[in-house]
DRENDO-1510 file (C-alpha; in Angstrom, 1 decimal, always signed):
<recs>
REC; n; res; u; v; w
REC; 1; MET; +60.1; +70.1; +57.8 .
REC; 2; GLU; +58.2; +73.2; +58.6 .
REC; 3; MET; +59.9; +75.9; +61.1 .
REC; 4; PRO; +58.6; +75.6; +65.0 .
REC; 5; SER; +58.4; +79.5; +64.8 .
REC; 6; LYS; +55.5; +78.6; +62.7 .
REC; 7; HIS; +53.4; +76.6; +65.1 .
REC; 8; ALA; +54.5; +79.1; +68.1 .
REC; 9; LEU; +53.0; +81.8; +66.1 .
REC; 10; TYR; +49.7; +80.0; +65.5 .
REC; 11; LEU; +49.6; +79.1; +69.4 .
REC; 12; SER; +50.8; +82.2; +70.7 .
REC; 13; LYS; +49.5; +84.8; +68.8 .
REC; 14; ARG; +46.6; +83.5; +66.8 .
REC; 15; ILE; +45.0; +81.7; +69.5 .
REC; 16; GLY; +46.6; +83.4; +72.5 .
REC; 17; SER; +46.0; +82.2; +75.9 .
REC; 18; ARG; +44.8; +78.7; +76.7 .
REC; 19; GLY; +43.9; +78.2; +79.9 .
REC; 20; ALA; +42.1; +75.2; +81.6 .
REC; 21; GLY; +38.5; +74.8; +80.3 .
REC; 22; SER; +38.7; +77.8; +77.7 .
REC; 23; ASP; +38.2; +77.9; +73.9 .
REC; 24; GLY; +41.8; +78.9; +73.7 .
REC; 25; GLU; +42.7; +75.3; +75.0 .
REC; 26; ALA; +40.2; +73.5; +72.8 .
REC; 27; ALA; +41.7; +75.3; +69.8 .
REC; 28; ALA; +45.0; +74.5; +70.5 .
REC; 29; ALA; +44.1; +71.1; +70.9 .
REC; 30; SER; +42.2; +70.9; +67.4 .
REC; 31; TYR; +45.1; +72.7; +65.7 .
REC; 32; VAL; +47.5; +70.2; +66.8 .
REC; 33; MET; +45.1; +67.1; +65.8 .
REC; 34; ARG; +44.7; +68.7; +62.1 .
REC; 35; THR; +48.4; +69.2; +61.8 .
REC; 36; PHE; +49.2; +66.0; +62.7 .
REC; 37; ARG; +46.6; +64.6; +60.2 .
REC; 38; ASP; +48.4; +66.7; +57.3 .
REC; 39; TRP; +51.1; +64.5; +58.4 .
REC; 40; ASP; +49.3; +61.3; +57.7 .
REC; 41; LEU; +49.9; +60.2; +61.6 .
REC; 42; GLU; +48.0; +57.8; +63.4 .
REC; 43; VAL; +46.1; +60.4; +65.5 .
REC; 44; GLU; +43.6; +60.1; +68.5 .
REC; 45; MET; +42.4; +62.6; +71.0 .
REC; 46; GLU; +42.3; +61.1; +74.4 .
REC; 47; ASN; +39.5; +63.0; +76.7 .
REC; 48; PHE; +40.0; +62.9; +80.5 .
REC; 49; SER; +38.5; +64.9; +83.6 .
REC; 50; THR; +40.6; +66.9; +85.9 .
REC; 51; TRP; +40.8; +70.2; +87.9 .
REC; 52; LYS; +42.1; +73.1; +86.5 .
REC; 53; SER; +44.9; +74.2; +88.9 .
REC; 54; ASP; +47.0; +72.6; +91.7 .
REC; 55; THR; +47.3; +75.6; +93.4 .
REC; 56; PRO; +44.2; +75.7; +95.7 .
REC; 57; ALA; +45.0; +72.4; +97.1 .
REC; 58; LEU; +48.3; +74.0; +98.4 .
REC; 59; ILE; +46.6; +77.0; +99.4 .
REC; 60; VAL; +44.2; +74.4; +101.6 .
REC; 61; LEU; +47.1; +72.8; +103.0 .
REC; 62; PHE; +48.8; +75.9; +104.3 .
REC; 63; LEU; +45.4; +76.8; +105.9 .
REC; 64; PHE; +44.9; +73.6; +107.3 .
REC; 65; ALA; +48.8; +74.0; +109.2 .
REC; 66; ILE; +47.7; +77.2; +110.2 .
REC; 67; ALA; +44.2; +75.8; +111.7 .
REC; 68; SER; +46.5; +73.1; +113.2 .
REC; 69; TYR; +48.9; +75.7; +114.9 .
REC; 70; LEU; +45.8; +77.4; +116.2 .
REC; 71; VAL; +44.1; +74.4; +117.6 .
REC; 72; PHE; +47.2; +73.5; +119.4 .
REC; 73; GLU; +45.8; +75.8; +122.6 .
REC; 74; LEU; +42.5; +74.0; +122.5 .
REC; 75; SER; +43.8; +70.1; +122.1 .
REC; 76; GLU; +47.3; +69.0; +121.4 .
REC; 77; PRO; +46.5; +65.7; +120.0 .
REC; 78; ALA; +44.3; +67.2; +117.2 .
REC; 79; SER; +47.2; +69.7; +116.4 .
REC; 80; LEU; +49.1; +66.9; +116.2 .
REC; 81; ALA; +46.8; +64.9; +114.1 .
REC; 82; ILE; +46.1; +67.8; +111.5 .
REC; 83; SER; +49.7; +68.6; +110.9 .
REC; 84; LEU; +50.8; +65.0; +110.2 .
REC; 85; PHE; +48.1; +65.1; +107.7 .
REC; 86; VAL; +49.0; +68.4; +106.0 .
REC; 87; PHE; +53.0; +66.9; +106.3 .
REC; 88; PHE; +52.0; +63.8; +104.3 .
REC; 89; VAL; +49.4; +65.2; +101.7 .
REC; 90; PHE; +52.0; +68.1; +101.2 .
REC; 91; GLN; +54.6; +65.9; +99.7 .
REC; 92; MET; +52.0; +63.6; +97.8 .
REC; 93; GLU; +50.7; +67.0; +95.9 .
REC; 94; THR; +54.2; +68.3; +95.1 .
REC; 95; TYR; +55.2; +64.5; +93.5 .
REC; 96; THR; +52.0; +64.9; +91.4 .
REC; 97; TRP; +50.1; +62.0; +93.5 .
REC; 98; ALA; +47.1; +64.7; +93.8 .
REC; 99; THR; +45.1; +64.0; +96.9 .
REC; 100; ILE; +43.3; +67.3; +98.1 .
REC; 101; SER; +43.1; +68.3; +94.3 .
REC; 102; ARG; +40.8; +65.2; +93.7 .
REC; 103; LEU; +38.2; +67.4; +95.7 .
REC; 104; MET; +38.4; +70.5; +93.4 .
REC; 105; PRO; +35.7; +71.0; +90.6 .
REC; 106; HIS; +36.5; +69.0; +87.8 .
REC; 107; SER; +36.3; +69.9; +83.7 .
REC; 108; GLY; +36.8; +67.9; +80.5 .
REC; 109; ALA; +40.6; +68.2; +79.0 .
REC; 110; SER; +42.3; +66.2; +76.2 .
REC; 111; ASN; +46.1; +64.9; +75.0 .
REC; 112; VAL; +46.3; +64.8; +71.5 .
REC; 113; VAL; +48.4; +61.6; +70.4 .
REC; 114; GLY; +50.2; +61.1; +67.0 .
REC; 115; ARG; +52.4; +58.3; +66.0 .
REC; 116; VAL; +54.5; +57.0; +63.6 .
REC; 117; ARG; +55.5; +53.3; +63.8 .
REC; 118; SER; +58.9; +52.0; +62.3 .
REC; 119; ALA; +59.6; +50.8; +59.2 .
REC; 120; GLY; +60.8; +47.5; +60.5 .
REC; 121; PRO; +60.8; +45.2; +63.5 .
REC; 122; THR; +60.1; +47.7; +66.4 .
REC; 123; ARG; +62.9; +47.6; +68.8 .
REC; 124; GLU; +62.3; +50.8; +70.7 .
REC; 125; ARG; +59.8; +53.5; +71.1 .
REC; 126; VAL; +60.1; +57.1; +72.2 .
REC; 127; VAL; +57.4; +59.5; +73.3 .
REC; 128; LEU; +57.8; +63.2; +72.4 .
REC; 129; VAL; +55.9; +65.0; +75.1 .
REC; 130; ALA; +55.1; +68.8; +75.3 .
REC; 131; ASN; +51.9; +70.4; +77.2 .
REC; 132; TYR; +49.7; +73.0; +75.1 .
REC; 133; ASP; +47.9; +74.8; +77.9 .
REC; 134; SER; +49.2; +78.3; +79.5 .
REC; 135; ALA; +49.1; +78.8; +83.3 .
REC; 136; LYS; +47.9; +82.4; +85.1 .
REC; 137; SER; +50.3; +84.9; +85.4 .
REC; 138; SER; +51.4; +85.4; +89.0 .
REC; 139; PRO; +53.4; +87.3; +91.7 .
REC; 140; THR; +55.8; +83.8; +91.6 .
REC; 141; GLY; +56.2; +84.4; +88.1 .
REC; 142; ARG; +58.2; +87.7; +88.2 .
REC; 143; ARG; +61.8; +87.1; +87.4 .
REC; 144; HIS; +63.4; +87.3; +90.8 .
REC; 145; ILE; +60.6; +85.9; +92.8 .
REC; 146; SER; +60.7; +82.6; +90.5 .
REC; 147; ARG; +64.4; +82.4; +90.9 .
REC; 148; ALA; +63.8; +82.1; +94.8 .
REC; 149; TYR; +60.6; +80.3; +93.9 .
REC; 150; ARG; +62.2; +76.8; +95.6 .
REC; 151; LEU; +63.6; +78.3; +98.4 .
REC; 152; LEU; +59.8; +80.3; +99.0 .
REC; 153; TYR; +58.4; +76.3; +98.4 .
REC; 154; VAL; +61.3; +74.4; +101.0 .
REC; 155; LEU; +60.6; +77.3; +103.6 .
REC; 156; SER; +56.8; +76.0; +103.6 .
REC; 157; PHE; +57.7; +72.5; +104.1 .
REC; 158; VAL; +60.1; +73.6; +106.7 .
REC; 159; CYS; +57.2; +75.5; +108.8 .
REC; 160; ILE; +55.0; +72.4; +108.4 .
REC; 161; ILE; +57.5; +70.3; +110.0 .
REC; 162; ALA; +57.8; +73.0; +112.7 .
REC; 163; ILE; +54.5; +73.0; +113.4 .
REC; 164; VAL; +54.2; +68.9; +113.5 .
REC; 165; LEU; +57.2; +69.1; +115.9 .
REC; 166; LEU; +55.3; +71.6; +118.2 .
REC; 167; GLY; +52.5; +69.1; +118.1 .
REC; 168; PHE; +54.6; +66.2; +119.5 .
REC; 169; PHE; +56.1; +68.7; +121.9 .
REC; 170; GLY; +52.6; +69.3; +123.1 .
REC; 171; VAL; +51.6; +65.7; +123.6 .
REC; 172; GLY; +55.0; +65.1; +125.4 .
REC; 173; ALA; +54.3; +68.0; +127.6 .
REC; 174; ASP; +51.3; +66.5; +128.8 .
REC; 175; LEU; +52.6; +63.2; +129.5 .
REC; 176; THR; +56.0; +64.3; +131.5 .
REC; 177; LYS; +54.1; +67.1; +133.2 .
REC; 178; ILE; +55.5; +70.2; +131.6 .
REC; 179; SER; +54.8; +73.5; +133.2 .
REC; 180; GLU; +52.0; +75.3; +130.9 .
REC; 181; ASP; +54.1; +78.4; +131.0 .
REC; 182; THR; +56.9; +76.4; +129.1 .
REC; 183; VAL; +54.5; +75.1; +126.4 .
REC; 184; GLN; +52.7; +78.5; +126.0 .
REC; 185; LEU; +56.3; +80.1; +125.3 .
REC; 186; VAL; +56.9; +77.3; +122.7 .
REC; 187; TRP; +54.0; +77.9; +121.1 .
REC; 188; PHE; +54.3; +81.6; +120.9 .
REC; 189; PHE; +58.1; +81.0; +119.5 .
REC; 190; THR; +56.5; +78.4; +116.4 .
REC; 191; SER; +54.0; +81.7; +115.4 .
REC; 192; PRO; +56.7; +83.0; +112.9 .
REC; 193; PHE; +56.2; +79.6; +110.7 .
REC; 194; ALA; +52.5; +80.0; +110.8 .
REC; 195; LEU; +52.8; +83.4; +109.7 .
REC; 196; TYR; +55.0; +82.6; +106.8 .
REC; 197; LEU; +52.5; +79.9; +105.6 .
REC; 198; LEU; +49.8; +82.5; +106.0 .
REC; 199; PHE; +51.9; +85.0; +103.7 .
REC; 200; PHE; +52.8; +82.0; +101.3 .
REC; 201; ALA; +49.2; +81.3; +100.5 .
REC; 202; ALA; +48.1; +84.9; +100.2 .
REC; 203; LEU; +50.7; +85.1; +97.7 .
REC; 204; LEU; +49.4; +82.0; +95.7 .
REC; 205; MET; +45.8; +83.2; +96.3 .
REC; 206; PHE; +46.7; +86.7; +94.8 .
REC; 207; GLY; +48.0; +84.8; +91.4 .
REC; 208; GLU; +44.9; +82.6; +91.7 .
REC; 209; THR; +42.3; +85.5; +91.8 .
REC; 210; ARG; +43.8; +88.3; +90.2 .
REC; 211; GLY; +46.0; +86.6; +87.3 .
REC; 212; ARG; +45.1; +85.8; +83.9 .
REC; 213; TYR; +45.9; +83.4; +81.5 .
REC; 214; THR; +49.4; +84.2; +79.7 .
REC; 215; ALA; +49.8; +83.8; +76.0 .
REC; 216; GLY; +52.3; +81.0; +76.7 .
REC; 217; ALA; +54.7; +81.7; +74.0 .
REC; 218; ASN; +57.5; +80.3; +76.0 .
REC; 219; ASP; +54.9; +78.5; +78.6 .
REC; 220; ASN; +54.7; +76.4; +76.2 .
REC; 221; ALA; +54.0; +77.1; +72.7 .
REC; 222; SER; +57.8; +77.1; +72.3 .
REC; 223; GLY; +58.0; +73.3; +73.5 .
REC; 224; LEU; +55.0; +72.2; +71.7 .
REC; 225; ALA; +56.6; +73.9; +68.2 .
REC; 226; ALA; +59.4; +71.9; +69.0 .
REC; 227; MET; +57.5; +68.8; +69.1 .
REC; 228; MET; +55.9; +69.4; +66.1 .
REC; 229; SER; +58.4; +70.0; +64.1 .
REC; 230; ALA; +60.3; +67.2; +64.8 .
REC; 231; MET; +57.1; +64.8; +64.3 .
REC; 232; GLU; +56.8; +66.1; +61.0 .
REC; 233; HIS; +60.5; +65.2; +60.6 .
REC; 234; VAL; +59.8; +61.4; +61.8 .
REC; 235; ALA; +57.1; +61.2; +59.5 .
REC; 236; GLY; +59.1; +62.2; +56.5 .
REC; 237; ASN; +62.0; +59.9; +57.5 .
REC; 238; VAL; +60.6; +57.1; +59.4 .
REC; 239; PRO; +62.9; +55.2; +61.9 .
REC; 240; GLU; +64.0; +52.1; +60.8 .
REC; 241; HIS; +63.3; +50.5; +64.5 .
REC; 242; THR; +61.9; +53.1; +66.5 .
REC; 243; GLU; +58.2; +54.0; +67.0 .
REC; 244; VAL; +57.7; +57.5; +67.8 .
REC; 245; TRP; +55.0; +59.2; +69.4 .
REC; 246; GLY; +53.9; +62.7; +70.1 .
REC; 247; VAL; +51.9; +63.5; +72.6 .
REC; 248; ALA; +50.8; +67.1; +73.5 .
REC; 249; THR; +49.3; +66.8; +76.6 .
REC; 250; GLY; +46.5; +69.2; +78.3 .
REC; 251; ARG; +46.6; +70.6; +82.1 .
REC; 252; SER; +50.1; +70.9; +82.7 .
REC; 253; SER; +49.3; +73.8; +84.9 .
REC; 254; ALA; +46.8; +71.8; +87.1 .
REC; 255; GLY; +50.3; +69.2; +88.2 .
REC; 256; ALA; +51.0; +67.6; +85.0 .
REC; 257; ARG; +47.5; +65.9; +85.0 .
REC; 258; GLY; +47.5; +65.3; +81.0 .
REC; 259; MET; +51.1; +63.5; +81.6 .
REC; 260; VAL; +49.7; +61.4; +84.4 .
REC; 261; ALA; +46.4; +60.4; +82.3 .
REC; 262; PHE; +48.7; +59.9; +79.6 .
REC; 263; LEU; +50.9; +57.1; +81.7 .
REC; 264; ARG; +48.0; +55.7; +83.4 .
REC; 265; ARG; +46.3; +55.0; +79.9 .
REC; 266; HIS; +49.3; +53.3; +78.3 .
REC; 267; ARG; +51.2; +51.9; +81.3 .
REC; 268; HIS; +51.4; +48.4; +79.9 .
REC; 269; GLN; +52.2; +49.6; +76.3 .
REC; 270; LEU; +54.6; +52.0; +76.7 .
REC; 271; HIS; +56.1; +51.0; +80.2 .
REC; 272; SER; +59.9; +50.9; +78.6 .
REC; 273; ALA; +59.6; +53.5; +76.3 .
REC; 274; TYR; +61.7; +56.8; +76.3 .
REC; 275; TYR; +60.0; +59.8; +77.4 .
REC; 276; ILE; +61.2; +63.0; +76.1 .
REC; 277; ASN; +59.6; +66.1; +77.5 .
REC; 278; ILE; +59.7; +69.7; +75.6 .
REC; 279; ASP; +59.6; +72.5; +77.9 .
REC; 280; HIS; +60.1; +76.3; +77.7 .
REC; 281; CYS; +62.8; +76.0; +74.7 .
REC; 282; GLY; +62.5; +79.2; +73.0 .
REC; 283; VAL; +64.6; +81.5; +75.0 .
REC; 284; GLY; +68.6; +81.0; +75.4 .
REC; 285; GLN; +70.7; +78.0; +75.3 .
REC; 286; THR; +69.3; +74.4; +74.4 .
REC; 287; LYS; +69.5; +72.4; +78.1 .
REC; 288; VAL; +69.0; +69.0; +79.3 .
REC; 289; ILE; +67.1; +69.5; +82.6 .
REC; 290; THR; +69.0; +67.0; +84.8 .
REC; 291; ARG; +67.0; +67.3; +88.0 .
REC; 292; GLU; +63.7; +68.7; +88.2 .
REC; 293; GLY; +60.8; +69.3; +91.0 .
REC; 294; PRO; +60.3; +72.3; +93.4 .
REC; 295; MET; +61.5; +70.4; +96.6 .
REC; 296; PHE; +64.1; +67.7; +96.5 .
REC; 297; GLY; +63.8; +67.0; +92.7 .
REC; 298; PHE; +64.1; +63.9; +90.4 .
REC; 299; HIS; +67.2; +62.9; +88.3 .
REC; 300; SER; +66.6; +62.3; +84.6 .
REC; 301; SER; +67.4; +59.1; +82.9 .
REC; 302; ARG; +71.3; +58.7; +82.5 .
REC; 303; LYS; +71.0; +57.0; +79.3 .
REC; 304; LEU; +68.7; +59.5; +77.5 .
REC; 305; LYS; +71.4; +61.9; +79.0 .
REC; 306; ARG; +74.2; +60.0; +77.5 .
REC; 307; MET; +72.2; +59.8; +74.3 .
REC; 308; ALA; +71.2; +63.4; +74.0 .
REC; 309; SER; +75.1; +64.6; +74.3 .
REC; 310; ALA; +75.9; +62.1; +71.5 .
REC; 311; ALA; +72.9; +63.7; +69.4 .
REC; 312; ALA; +74.3; +66.9; +70.2 .
REC; 313; ALA; +78.0; +66.4; +69.4 .
REC; 314; GLY; +77.2; +64.4; +66.4 .
REC; 315; SER; +76.2; +65.7; +62.8 .
REC; 316; SER; +73.8; +68.4; +64.4 .
REC; 317; ARG; +76.7; +70.4; +66.1 .
REC; 318; ILE; +74.7; +71.7; +69.2 .
REC; 319; ASP; +76.3; +73.5; +72.1 .
REC; 320; LEU; +74.1; +71.6; +74.6 .
REC; 321; GLY; +74.3; +73.0; +78.2 .
REC; 322; LYS; +73.0; +71.3; +81.5 .
REC; 323; GLY; +70.7; +72.8; +84.0 .
REC; 324; LYS; +68.0; +72.3; +86.8 .
REC; 325; CYS; +64.7; +73.5; +86.9 .
REC; 326; ARG; +63.2; +74.0; +90.5 .
REC; 327; VAL; +59.6; +75.7; +89.6 .
REC; 328; LYS; +57.5; +73.4; +87.7 .
REC; 329; LYS; +55.9; +70.2; +88.0 .
REC; 330; SER; +56.5; +69.2; +84.5 .
REC; 331; ASP; +55.2; +66.1; +82.1 .
REC; 332; GLY; +59.2; +65.2; +82.2 .
REC; 333; MET; +58.7; +65.0; +86.4 .
REC; 334; ALA; +55.8; +63.0; +86.4 .
REC; 335; ALA; +57.1; +60.3; +84.3 .
REC; 336; MET; +60.5; +60.6; +86.4 .
REC; 337; VAL; +58.2; +59.9; +89.7 .
REC; 338; ARG; +56.4; +57.0; +88.7 .
REC; 339; GLY; +59.8; +55.5; +87.4 .
REC; 340; TYR; +59.8; +56.1; +83.7 .
REC; 341; ARG; +63.0; +56.8; +81.5 .
REC; 342; ALA; +62.7; +60.4; +80.9 .
REC; 343; ILE; +64.5; +63.7; +80.2 .
REC; 344; THR; +63.3; +67.5; +79.8 .
REC; 345; ILE; +64.6; +69.8; +77.1 .
REC; 346; GLY; +64.4; +73.3; +77.6 .
REC; 347; GLY; +66.0; +76.5; +78.4 .
REC; 348; VAL; +66.2; +76.9; +82.0 .
REC; 349; ASP; +68.3; +80.0; +83.4 .
REC; 350; GLY; +69.0; +80.0; +87.6 .
REC; 351; GLY; +66.8; +77.3; +88.3 .
REC; 352; THR; +63.4; +78.9; +86.5 .
REC; 353; TYR; +62.1; +79.3; +83.2 .
REC; 354; PRO; +61.7; +82.0; +81.3 .
REC; 355; GLY; +58.2; +83.0; +80.9 .
REC; 356; TRP; +56.8; +80.9; +83.5 .
REC; 357; ARG; +53.6; +82.2; +85.0 .
REC; 358; ASN; +54.7; +85.5; +83.5 .
REC; 359; LYS; +52.2; +88.0; +81.6 .
REC; 360; GLU; +55.2; +89.2; +79.5 .
REC; 361; ASP; +55.4; +85.7; +78.2 .
REC; 362; THR; +54.4; +86.8; +74.5 .
REC; 363; LEU; +55.7; +85.9; +71.4 .
REC; 364; ASP; +57.8; +88.9; +70.9 .
REC; 365; THR; +60.3; +87.1; +73.6 .
REC; 366; ILE; +60.9; +83.8; +71.5 .
REC; 367; GLU; +64.1; +83.6; +70.2 .
REC; 368; ARG; +63.8; +81.6; +66.6 .
REC; 369; ALA; +67.0; +80.2; +67.0 .
REC; 370; SER; +66.2; +78.5; +70.3 .
REC; 371; LEU; +63.4; +76.9; +69.0 .
REC; 372; GLU; +65.0; +75.4; +65.6 .
REC; 373; ARG; +67.9; +74.4; +68.0 .
REC; 374; ALA; +65.5; +72.5; +70.2 .
REC; 375; ALA; +63.8; +70.7; +67.2 .
REC; 376; LYS; +67.1; +69.8; +65.7 .
REC; 377; LEU; +68.5; +68.2; +68.9 .
REC; 378; ILE; +65.2; +66.1; +69.1 .
REC; 379; CYS; +65.5; +64.8; +66.0 .
REC; 380; SER; +69.0; +63.9; +66.5 .
REC; 381; LEU; +68.5; +62.4; +69.5 .
REC; 382; VAL; +65.5; +59.8; +67.9 .
REC; 383; ASP; +67.9; +59.1; +65.5 .
REC; 384; GLU; +70.2; +58.3; +68.1 .
REC; 385; ILE; +68.0; +56.1; +69.5 .
REC; 386; ASP; +67.1; +54.4; +66.5 .
REC; 387; ARG; +70.7; +53.8; +65.7 .
REC; 388; ALA; +71.4; +52.3; +69.1 .
REC; 389; SER; +68.7; +49.9; +68.6 .
REC; 390; ALA; +69.8; +48.9; +65.0 .
REC; 391; LYS; +73.2; +48.4; +66.8 .
REC; 392; LYS; +71.7; +46.2; +69.3 .
REC; 393; LEU; +69.6; +44.1; +67.1 .
REC; 394; ARG; +72.7; +43.4; +64.5 .
REC; 395; GLY; +74.9; +42.5; +68.0 .
REC; 396; ARG; +72.5; +40.0; +69.5 .
REC; 397; ARG; +73.1; +36.4; +69.9 .
REC; 398; PRO; +71.9; +34.1; +66.9 .
REC; 399; HIS; +68.7; +32.1; +67.7 .
REC; 400; ARG; +69.3; +28.4; +68.3 .
REC; 401; GLU; +68.2; +27.4; +64.6 .
REC; 402; GLU; +70.7; +30.2; +63.5 .
REC; 403; ARG; +73.3; +28.5; +65.7 .
REC; 404; GLU; +73.1; +25.0; +64.5 .
REC; 405; LYS; +72.6; +25.8; +61.0 .
REC; 406; PRO; +76.0; +25.0; +59.0 .
REC; 407; ARG; +77.4; +27.7; +57.6 .
REC; 408; GLU; +78.3; +27.6; +53.8 .
REC; 409; ALA; +82.4; +27.7; +54.6 .
REC; 410; ASP; +81.7; +24.7; +56.8 .
REC; 411; ALA; +79.6; +22.8; +54.1 .
REC; 412; PRO; +81.3; +19.6; +52.5 .
REC; 413; ARG; +83.2; +20.3; +49.3 .
REC; 414; GLN; +82.2; +17.9; +46.1 .
REC; 415; GLU; +86.1; +16.9; +46.0 .
REC; 416; ASP; +85.8; +15.9; +49.8 .
REC; 417; VAL; +83.0; +13.8; +49.3 .
REC; 418; LEU; +83.7; +9.9; +48.6 .
REC; 419; THR; +81.9; +8.4; +45.9 .
REC; 420; PRO; +82.0; +4.2; +45.5 .
REC; 421; PRO; +83.9; +3.6; +42.6 .
</recs>
């Protein structure tokens, strides 16, 4: 098996930034496809069309919330209607159910899919996922700000709720004849919420307009490198009862759109598969991400967590930690939101990923030991799933014909058969 550091080197150094719609994005997809073909995997490139980033949609929603606050002076019902729209759409965007984002300019993107069929009857399917694109640098990616990103994000939602409540108060004040002075006072004291949204929108806008696509060494050349090494191992050691898919997704920075496109295309074939997302695994301790999402978060599959712990404690002898990621809408989160059995393997630190949206996310920050440990864990986890499926197959109840078929021990012996004299 080739070392994952070789793939990380090629992706982050030879190709470099892999921004949405760039030559680097296309080069990364081509590299994965060529490598999969060299290993004799069944390979397909699945094209889709989507936007380049989900950040503009958030900026638009914050501006709508501010407009709702300003419109309150003219029409309380209109203010309430706008704020309610922002309240619901903000949550949909947060949970990867895109609405406003769909109005943004689209461009072509691709997922690269490689498959290794099981040696025997297929009992389980495992999908190894890692995105290959890199995001723009942003002030939110700085170390201390990224650690506080979830707080900033949740505060923005609190501000939206405050403006919704202001709208309800205004409509109620009209019905109950509350004095205009009281209404104006409440409106004035709500102004900090609108100002905070303006501040957060400006922060995100600065990243979108002034930021540059990063080399993406840890985000996410590391995850892709570990996934590719695991697929090479699987190709050389075909599981008995487990079919393994390796999926390199595009446009993760647009709200995991590559993963969403893959799930939509294969929703019938892979509805009961295990999804293992590999993200930012090139720095620090290898961890199972138990909860993901910038707001309330989604829990990973309990069964996969148990299997990962068993795989780490087995022959691989890996010190496996646990953590939470509260900054990114990952491919794993996109699967969890839609009810799939999913888990993310990564190197989370303080609720964020080292290198996330950071211009200093270059190859020299990658720790080779972390990469190799993540790849080893993934291989062990696939083996663990295959062992569990084989054990389940051996322990299943026999078919009716098998139950009714007499055992050799139960067959009458020759000396017990009565023959006529």
